[in-house]
C-alpha positions as CSV (number, residue, x, y, z in Angstrom):
1,M,-71.3,-46.0,58.4
2,N,-67.8,-45.2,55.9
3,R,-68.3,-45.3,52.7
4,T,-65.4,-46.0,50.5
5,K,-65.1,-45.2,46.8
6,Q,-64.9,-48.7,45.1
7,K,-62.6,-48.6,41.6
8,T,-63.8,-50.6,38.8
9,V,-60.0,-51.6,37.4
10,V,-60.5,-51.9,34.1
11,V,-57.5,-54.3,32.0
12,N,-56.3,-54.0,28.4
13,Y,-56.0,-56.2,26.2
14,E,-53.0,-56.2,23.5
15,P,-53.9,-59.1,21.0
16,E,-50.9,-58.6,19.2
17,A,-48.1,-59.2,21.2
18,D,-50.8,-60.7,23.4
19,V,-49.9,-59.1,26.9
20,L,-52.6,-57.6,29.3
21,W,-51.7,-54.9,32.0
22,W,-54.0,-52.3,33.8
23,E,-52.7,-49.3,35.3
24,M,-52.9,-48.5,39.1
25,S,-51.7,-44.9,38.9
26,K,-50.6,-41.8,36.8
27,A,-47.8,-41.5,39.0
28,P,-44.1,-41.5,36.0
29,I,-42.6,-44.6,35.8
30,D,-38.9,-44.7,37.1
31,H,-38.2,-48.1,36.2
32,A,-39.7,-51.7,36.0
33,E,-38.8,-55.5,37.0
34,E,-39.4,-58.8,35.1
35,M,-40.9,-61.9,37.6
36,G,-41.3,-64.6,35.4
37,N,-44.7,-63.5,33.0
38,M,-44.7,-60.2,34.3
39,V,-43.3,-56.9,33.9
40,V,-44.8,-54.6,37.2
41,H,-43.2,-50.8,36.6
42,F,-42.7,-48.6,40.0
43,T,-41.9,-45.4,40.7
44,K,-38.7,-43.5,42.3
45,K,-40.0,-45.0,45.1
46,N,-40.5,-48.1,44.2
47,T,-44.7,-47.6,44.2
48,P,-46.6,-49.9,41.0
49,V,-48.2,-48.2,38.8
50,L,-48.7,-50.2,36.1
51,V,-49.1,-54.3,35.6
52,E,-47.8,-56.5,32.5
53,I,-48.6,-59.9,32.2
54,L,-46.9,-61.8,28.9
55,E,-48.0,-64.2,27.2
56,A,-52.0,-63.5,28.9
57,K,-53.7,-65.9,27.1
58,K,-52.6,-68.7,29.8
59,F,-52.9,-66.4,32.2
60,L,-56.5,-65.8,31.3
61,Q,-57.2,-69.3,30.7
62,T,-56.0,-70.3,34.3
63,A,-58.0,-67.0,35.7
64,R,-61.0,-68.4,34.6
65,H,-60.9,-71.6,36.0
66,L,-60.4,-70.4,39.3
67,L,-62.1,-67.2,39.2
68,G,-65.2,-69.0,36.9
69,S,-68.4,-66.2,36.8
70,R,-66.1,-62.9,39.2
71,L,-64.4,-62.6,35.8
72,K,-66.1,-61.3,32.7
73,L,-64.8,-60.5,29.8
74,Q,-66.2,-58.2,27.3
75,K,-64.5,-58.0,24.0
76,S,-65.7,-55.2,22.2
77,G,-62.4,-52.3,23.3
78,A,-60.4,-55.8,24.1
79,R,-60.9,-54.6,27.7
80,A,-61.6,-56.6,31.1
81,V,-63.2,-56.1,34.2
82,A,-62.6,-58.3,37.4
């Protein structure tokens, strides 16, 4: 049986700016592209490094409605684990 390591995604939230973000890699960021209320930061080879969700409260309300119990929000440390 082939076992693969499962990563836990840690999502950070900045309440003052209402921004949710997570890092997918520690690679250097070359540029960013804004897509609606999302900003994705890329390497020179266009590999995503960091994703930011602007107006995060709206996003979280929709996500909580769609995902229900699969989305667990941890208030301590302003983090969410999905």
